[in-house]
C-alpha positions as CSV (number, residue, x, y, z in Angstrom):
1,X,-9.2,32.3,-4.5
2,X,-7.9,31.6,-1.2
3,X,-6.3,28.2,-0.9
4,X,-8.9,27.3,1.8
5,X,-12.0,28.2,-0.4
6,X,-10.3,26.3,-3.2
7,X,-10.0,23.1,-1.0
8,X,-13.5,23.8,0.5
9,X,-14.6,24.2,-3.3
10,X,-13.0,20.8,-4.3
11,X,-14.4,19.0,-1.1
12,X,-18.1,20.2,-1.8
13,X,-17.4,19.0,-5.3
14,X,-16.5,15.6,-4.4
15,X,-19.5,15.2,-1.6
16,X,-22.1,16.1,-4.4
17,X,-20.3,13.6,-7.1
18,X,-20.5,10.8,-4.4
19,X,-24.3,10.0,-4.7
20,X,-24.2,10.2,-8.2
21,X,-21.1,8.2,-8.5
22,X,-22.6,5.1,-6.4
23,X,-25.3,4.8,-8.9
24,X,-22.6,4.2,-11.9
25,X,-23.2,1.2,-13.4
26,X,-20.4,-1.7,-13.3
27,X,-19.9,-1.8,-17.6
28,X,-19.7,2.1,-17.2
29,X,-17.0,2.3,-15.0
30,X,-15.3,-0.5,-16.7
31,X,-15.5,1.5,-20.0
32,X,-13.8,4.2,-18.4
33,X,-11.1,2.2,-16.6
34,X,-9.9,0.2,-20.2
35,X,-10.0,4.3,-21.8
36,X,-7.8,5.5,-19.0
37,X,-5.4,2.4,-19.6
38,X,-5.1,3.5,-23.3
39,X,-5.0,7.2,-22.4
40,X,-1.6,6.4,-20.1
41,X,0.1,4.5,-23.0
42,X,-1.0,7.4,-25.7
43,X,0.2,10.0,-23.5
44,X,3.3,8.2,-22.0
45,X,5.7,11.0,-23.5
46,X,4.3,13.6,-21.8
47,X,3.9,12.1,-18.5
48,X,7.6,11.2,-18.8
49,X,8.5,14.8,-19.8
50,X,6.8,16.0,-16.3
51,X,8.4,13.2,-14.4
52,X,12.1,14.4,-15.8
53,X,10.9,17.8,-14.7
54,X,10.5,16.0,-10.8
55,X,13.5,14.2,-10.9
56,X,16.0,17.0,-12.2
57,X,14.6,19.0,-8.8
58,X,15.4,16.2,-6.8
59,X,18.5,15.7,-8.1
60,X,19.4,18.8,-7.5
61,X,18.5,19.0,-3.7
62,X,20.7,15.9,-3.2
63,X,17.7,13.4,-2.5
64,X,18.3,9.8,-1.7
65,X,18.9,7.1,-4.5
66,X,16.2,5.4,-2.8
67,X,13.8,8.5,-3.3
68,X,15.2,9.0,-6.5
69,X,13.5,5.2,-7.2
70,X,10.1,5.9,-5.9
71,X,10.2,9.1,-8.1
72,X,11.3,7.7,-11.2
73,X,9.1,6.7,-14.3
74,X,10.2,5.0,-17.4
75,X,7.9,3.2,-20.2
76,X,7.6,0.3,-18.1
77,X,6.3,1.6,-15.0
78,X,3.7,3.4,-17.2
79,X,2.6,0.1,-19.0
80,X,2.3,-1.6,-15.3
81,X,0.1,1.7,-13.9
82,X,-2.2,0.9,-17.5
83,X,-2.1,-2.7,-16.9
84,X,-3.2,-2.1,-13.1
85,X,-6.6,0.0,-14.6
86,X,-7.2,-2.9,-16.9
87,X,-6.7,-5.4,-13.9
88,X,-9.2,-3.5,-12.0
89,X,-12.0,-2.9,-14.8
90,X,-11.8,-6.8,-14.9
91,X,-12.7,-7.4,-11.1
92,X,-16.2,-8.0,-9.6
93,X,-17.6,-4.9,-8.7
94,X,-18.3,-4.8,-4.6
95,X,-21.0,-2.0,-4.7
96,X,-24.2,-3.5,-4.7
97,X,-23.2,-6.8,-3.4
98,X,-25.5,-8.7,-0.7
99,X,-23.5,-10.5,2.1
100,X,-24.5,-12.6,5.2
101,X,-28.4,-13.0,4.3
102,X,-30.4,-15.1,6.5
103,X,-33.8,-15.5,7.9
104,X,-35.0,-14.6,11.3
105,X,-37.8,-16.9,13.0
106,X,-40.1,-13.9,12.8
107,X,-39.9,-14.2,9.1
108,X,-37.2,-10.9,8.5
109,X,-35.1,-11.4,5.9
110,X,-31.7,-9.8,7.2
111,X,-28.3,-8.7,5.2
112,X,-25.6,-6.5,4.2
113,X,-25.4,-4.7,1.3
114,X,-22.0,-3.4,0.2
115,X,-22.0,0.6,-0.5
116,X,-19.2,3.1,-1.5
117,X,-17.7,4.9,1.7
118,X,-18.1,8.1,0.0
119,X,-15.3,10.6,-0.3
120,X,-11.2,9.6,0.2
121,X,-8.7,11.5,0.4
122,X,-5.5,10.6,-0.2
123,X,-2.2,12.2,0.9
124,X,1.1,10.8,-0.7
125,X,4.7,11.4,-1.5
126,X,6.9,10.4,-4.0
127,X,5.1,7.6,-6.1
128,X,3.5,9.1,-9.2
129,X,1.9,5.9,-9.7
130,X,-0.2,6.4,-6.8
131,X,-2.3,9.1,-8.7
132,X,-3.2,6.3,-11.4
133,X,-4.0,3.6,-8.7
134,X,-6.3,5.4,-6.6
135,X,-7.8,7.3,-8.8
136,X,-8.9,3.6,-10.7
137,X,-9.7,2.0,-7.3
138,X,-11.9,4.9,-6.2
139,X,-13.5,5.1,-9.6
140,X,-14.5,1.2,-9.4
141,X,-15.8,1.0,-6.1
142,X,-17.8,4.3,-6.6
143,X,-16.1,6.5,-3.9
144,X,-15.1,10.2,-4.7
145,X,-11.4,11.2,-4.7
146,X,-9.4,14.1,-3.7
147,X,-5.9,13.5,-3.9
148,X,-2.6,15.6,-2.5
149,X,0.7,14.5,-3.8
150,X,3.7,15.3,-2.5
151,X,5.8,18.5,-3.9
152,X,8.7,16.5,-5.5
153,X,6.3,14.7,-7.5
154,X,3.7,17.4,-8.5
155,X,4.8,17.8,-12.3
156,X,4.1,13.7,-12.6
157,X,1.2,13.6,-10.8
158,X,-0.7,17.0,-12.8
159,X,0.3,15.1,-16.0
160,X,-1.1,11.6,-14.9
161,X,-4.5,13.6,-13.4
162,X,-4.8,15.3,-16.4
163,X,-5.0,12.5,-18.8
164,X,-7.4,10.5,-16.4
165,X,-9.3,13.2,-15.4
166,X,-10.1,14.5,-18.8
167,X,-11.3,10.8,-19.7
168,X,-13.5,10.6,-16.9
169,X,-15.2,14.1,-17.9
170,X,-15.6,13.0,-21.4
171,X,-17.4,9.8,-20.5
172,X,-19.6,12.2,-18.2
173,X,-18.5,10.9,-14.7
174,X,-20.1,13.2,-12.4
175,X,-18.1,16.1,-12.1
176,X,-16.0,16.3,-8.5
177,X,-15.5,12.4,-8.7
178,X,-11.8,12.7,-9.3
179,X,-9.9,15.6,-7.9
180,X,-6.6,16.7,-7.2
181,X,-5.4,19.7,-5.0
182,X,-3.0,21.6,-7.5
183,X,-0.6,23.1,-5.0
184,X,2.4,22.2,-3.0
185,X,1.7,24.3,-0.2
186,X,2.1,22.3,2.8
187,X,-0.6,24.0,4.7
188,X,-3.4,22.7,1.8
189,X,-2.9,19.1,3.6
190,X,-3.9,21.2,7.4
191,X,-6.6,22.4,5.6
192,X,-7.9,19.2,3.9
193,X,-7.5,17.3,7.3
194,X,-10.5,19.3,8.6
195,X,-13.2,18.7,6.2
196,X,-14.5,16.2,7.9
197,X,-17.7,17.9,6.9
198,X,-17.3,16.5,3.5
199,X,-14.5,13.6,3.6
200,X,-15.3,10.3,5.0
201,X,-11.5,8.8,5.1
202,X,-8.2,9.9,4.8
203,X,-5.2,7.3,3.7
204,X,-1.7,8.8,3.9
205,X,0.9,7.3,2.1
206,X,4.2,8.0,2.6
207,X,7.1,7.8,5.1
208,X,6.5,7.4,8.7
209,X,6.9,11.1,9.6
210,X,4.3,12.2,7.4
211,X,1.5,9.4,8.7
212,X,2.2,10.1,12.2
213,X,1.4,14.2,11.2
214,X,-1.8,13.3,9.5
215,X,-3.1,11.1,12.2
216,X,-2.3,13.7,14.6
217,X,-4.0,16.4,12.9
218,X,-7.0,15.0,11.2
219,X,-10.8,15.4,12.1
220,X,-11.0,12.5,9.5
221,X,-10.8,8.9,10.2
222,X,-7.3,7.6,8.8
223,X,-6.3,4.2,7.5
224,X,-2.7,4.0,9.2
225,X,0.6,2.1,7.9
226,X,3.6,3.5,9.8
227,X,6.3,1.6,8.1
228,X,7.7,-1.8,7.2
229,X,10.0,-3.3,9.2
230,X,9.7,-6.7,7.3
231,X,11.2,-9.9,8.7
232,X,12.3,-13.4,7.2
233,X,13.0,-16.2,9.1
234,X,15.0,-18.9,8.2
235,X,14.1,-22.1,10.1
236,X,16.4,-24.8,11.2
237,X,14.2,-26.9,8.8
238,X,14.4,-24.6,5.9
239,X,15.7,-25.7,2.2
240,X,18.9,-23.6,2.0
241,X,18.3,-22.7,-1.5
242,X,14.9,-21.7,-1.6
243,X,16.3,-19.2,1.8
244,X,18.8,-17.8,-0.2
245,X,16.5,-17.2,-3.0
246,X,13.8,-15.4,-0.9
247,X,15.9,-13.5,0.9
248,X,17.6,-12.2,-2.1
249,X,14.8,-11.1,-3.7
250,X,12.9,-9.9,-0.5
251,X,16.1,-7.5,0.2
252,X,17.4,-6.9,-3.4
253,X,14.4,-7.0,-5.8
254,X,13.1,-3.4,-4.8
255,X,14.5,-2.4,-1.7
256,X,12.5,1.4,-1.6
257,X,9.3,-0.3,-0.9
258,X,7.5,-1.1,2.2
259,X,7.6,-4.7,1.8
260,X,11.0,-5.2,1.6
261,X,13.0,-7.2,3.8
262,X,14.8,-4.9,6.5
263,X,15.7,-8.1,9.0
264,X,16.8,-11.8,8.3
265,X,16.6,-13.5,11.3
266,X,18.6,-17.1,11.0
267,X,18.0,-20.2,13.6
268,X,21.5,-20.8,15.3
269,X,21.2,-24.6,14.2
270,X,21.7,-23.8,10.6
271,X,23.1,-20.4,10.9
272,X,26.6,-21.9,10.0
273,X,25.6,-23.5,6.7
274,X,23.4,-20.5,5.5
275,X,24.8,-17.3,6.6
276,X,28.4,-17.5,5.0
277,X,26.9,-18.3,1.4
278,X,23.9,-15.8,2.1
279,X,25.9,-13.0,3.1
280,X,28.4,-13.7,0.4
281,X,25.6,-13.0,-2.4
282,X,24.1,-9.9,-0.5
283,X,27.4,-8.0,-0.5
284,X,27.6,-9.0,-4.2
285,X,24.4,-7.1,-4.8
286,X,25.6,-4.5,-2.9
287,X,24.2,-5.1,0.5
288,X,25.7,-4.0,3.6
289,X,25.4,-6.1,6.4
290,X,24.5,-4.7,10.4
291,X,24.8,-8.2,12.0
292,X,24.6,-9.3,15.7
293,X,27.7,-10.5,17.5
294,X,26.9,-13.8,16.8
295,X,26.6,-13.2,12.9
296,X,29.6,-11.5,13.0
297,X,31.9,-14.5,14.6
298,X,30.2,-16.8,11.4
299,X,30.9,-14.1,8.8
300,X,33.9,-11.1,9.3
301,X,33.8,-8.0,7.9
302,X,30.6,-7.0,8.5
303,X,29.1,-4.2,10.9
304,X,27.7,-5.0,14.4
305,X,24.2,-4.1,14.2
306,X,22.8,-1.9,17.3
307,X,19.4,-2.1,18.9
308,X,18.3,0.9,16.7
309,X,18.9,-1.0,13.6
310,X,16.3,-3.6,13.9
311,X,13.7,-0.9,14.7
312,X,14.7,0.8,11.2
313,X,13.1,0.7,7.8
314,X,16.2,1.3,5.7
315,X,14.4,1.2,2.0
316,X,17.8,0.7,0.9
317,X,20.6,-2.0,0.6
318,X,20.9,-2.3,4.2
319,X,20.3,-5.4,6.1
320,X,20.0,-6.3,9.7
321,X,21.0,-9.9,10.7
322,X,20.1,-11.7,13.6
323,X,20.8,-15.6,14.8
324,X,18.4,-16.7,17.1
325,X,18.2,-19.2,19.5
326,X,14.7,-21.0,18.1
327,X,11.6,-20.4,16.2
328,X,9.8,-18.4,19.4
329,X,12.7,-16.3,19.9
330,X,12.2,-15.3,16.5
331,X,8.4,-14.6,17.3
332,X,9.5,-12.5,19.9
333,X,11.8,-10.6,18.0
334,X,9.3,-9.8,15.6
335,X,6.8,-9.3,18.5
336,X,9.5,-6.5,19.6
337,X,10.1,-4.8,16.7
338,X,8.2,-5.7,13.9
339,X,6.0,-3.4,12.7
340,X,2.6,-5.7,12.0
341,X,3.6,-5.4,8.1
342,X,4.7,-8.2,6.7
343,X,6.7,-11.3,7.9
344,X,7.9,-14.9,6.3
345,X,9.4,-17.9,7.6
346,X,11.3,-20.5,5.6
347,X,10.6,-23.8,6.6
348,X,9.6,-27.7,5.8
349,X,8.4,-28.3,9.3
350,X,4.2,-27.7,9.0
351,X,4.2,-27.1,12.4
352,X,6.6,-24.7,12.3
353,X,4.9,-23.4,9.7
354,X,1.9,-23.2,11.5
355,X,3.0,-21.8,15.0
356,X,4.4,-18.8,12.6
357,X,1.2,-17.9,10.9
358,X,-0.9,-18.4,14.3
359,X,1.7,-16.4,16.5
360,X,2.9,-13.4,14.6
361,X,0.5,-10.3,14.4
362,X,1.2,-9.2,11.2
363,X,-1.2,-8.0,8.3
364,X,0.6,-10.3,5.9
365,X,2.3,-13.8,6.9
366,X,4.4,-16.1,4.5
367,X,5.3,-19.6,4.5
368,X,8.1,-19.8,1.8
369,X,7.5,-17.1,-0.2
370,X,8.8,-13.7,-0.5
371,X,7.4,-10.8,1.5
372,X,7.5,-8.5,-1.7
373,X,4.1,-10.1,-3.0
374,X,2.3,-7.8,-0.6
375,X,0.8,-5.8,-3.3
376,X,-2.4,-5.4,-4.1
377,X,-1.6,-6.0,-7.7
378,X,-0.1,-9.4,-6.5
379,X,-2.7,-9.7,-4.6
380,X,-5.0,-10.3,-7.3
381,X,-6.6,-6.8,-6.0
382,X,-5.7,-4.9,-9.5
383,X,-3.8,-2.2,-7.4
384,X,-4.1,-1.0,-4.0
385,X,-4.6,2.3,-1.9
386,X,-2.0,1.5,0.4
387,X,-1.2,-1.3,2.7
388,X,-2.9,-0.7,6.2
389,X,-1.2,-2.2,9.3
390,X,-3.5,-1.4,11.9
391,X,-6.7,-3.5,12.6
392,X,-9.6,-1.0,11.3
393,X,-11.3,-1.4,9.3
394,X,-9.4,-3.1,6.8
395,X,-5.3,-4.6,7.2
396,X,-2.8,-5.5,4.6
397,X,-3.5,-4.1,1.0
398,X,-6.7,-2.2,0.4
399,X,-8.3,-3.0,-2.9
400,X,-12.2,-2.8,-3.6
401,X,-13.5,-4.3,-1.3
402,X,-11.6,-2.4,1.3
403,X,-13.1,0.9,0.2
404,X,-16.3,-0.1,0.9
405,X,-18.4,-0.1,3.5
406,X,-22.1,-2.2,4.3
407,X,-25.7,-0.8,5.4
408,X,-28.0,-3.6,6.8
409,X,-31.2,-4.3,4.3
410,X,-33.8,-5.9,6.0
411,X,-37.0,-7.8,4.0
412,X,-40.3,-7.9,5.9
413,X,-43.9,-9.2,5.2
414,X,-45.5,-7.3,7.5
415,X,-44.0,-7.7,10.5
416,X,-44.0,-5.5,13.7
417,X,-42.7,-6.0,16.7
418,X,-44.5,-6.5,20.0
């Protein structure tokens, strides 16, 4: 079968399944999700074997350590995937929820009912756990899903999909609810993006290049997240120990993720006390520092940052550092170089904390916490379909509610319009 015909067939099946999927009870969906979690645990050996094939191929191609880290599965990460499915099962089902009910003067009762979006296409790169997370979230929100993972993780993705789709089929989940395009051919993406008659939303997950390409080519609405240039601003009123612990965590705990800190901003009044200790800890953790000239005067042996460094999402153990005059300069810097992803202020000053919350226009804005928490599981959403840095229709980690839309519902008692 030609690739275009194969993708058309998958899209037709997904569209057909969406109606029946929307009628599934919460109990049924939760039962299947819990069985899927068990399936991941029971089949971890075959999934890890498939992942080793992907890792070997990536190693031969000389891909970066950050890329390899994102691609890697291990027993702990499979357990995390299973726990995410169980967490999704434990969440309230948004489908059918009635919201904003109100009575009009003419007696009509008008409100909204949450309904599934319909068919969601996911185009993603090197993270195999996306396969599991997206299947779980789409099933719970009663959306059909079409997955198209990257070639570097194709063996891992297919192994995870085989386990989860077989459990869906065994439980008589409507045929076409869970789909994957089983080819690494790049033109599959181009074909998928033209299926606007059948697919309601595209969510790309990966590097900026992939997302810009998808947004440019798609006939279907796209939820975008270009990149995560995340900042931490250490205010003059910061607790030094807290600032050190949070900054170290935000950069070092898992630097290959989009919510890792890429730029550290430090108030000049605290820089002399804070930076020597902080940068010493970063260096011990293997972090390369690219600092502004003022930073270089306080701490020797660092690279001087160029303007492009402050625009860069490193996804690695590299950090830009800039000393700023005050909170206003920090906010201006974030507005210029940030990507509206996640930014944090470390301060004991309530006025500065609320100023930062109000004026920084990002999907997630923190006070005295690491940006690494911008994550569906950490936010209590079970998992996420991605992190939207746009403003329509969802922002931040996309969980169950963000995978629904609504329709107006109107209750009357014979009213007619005059």
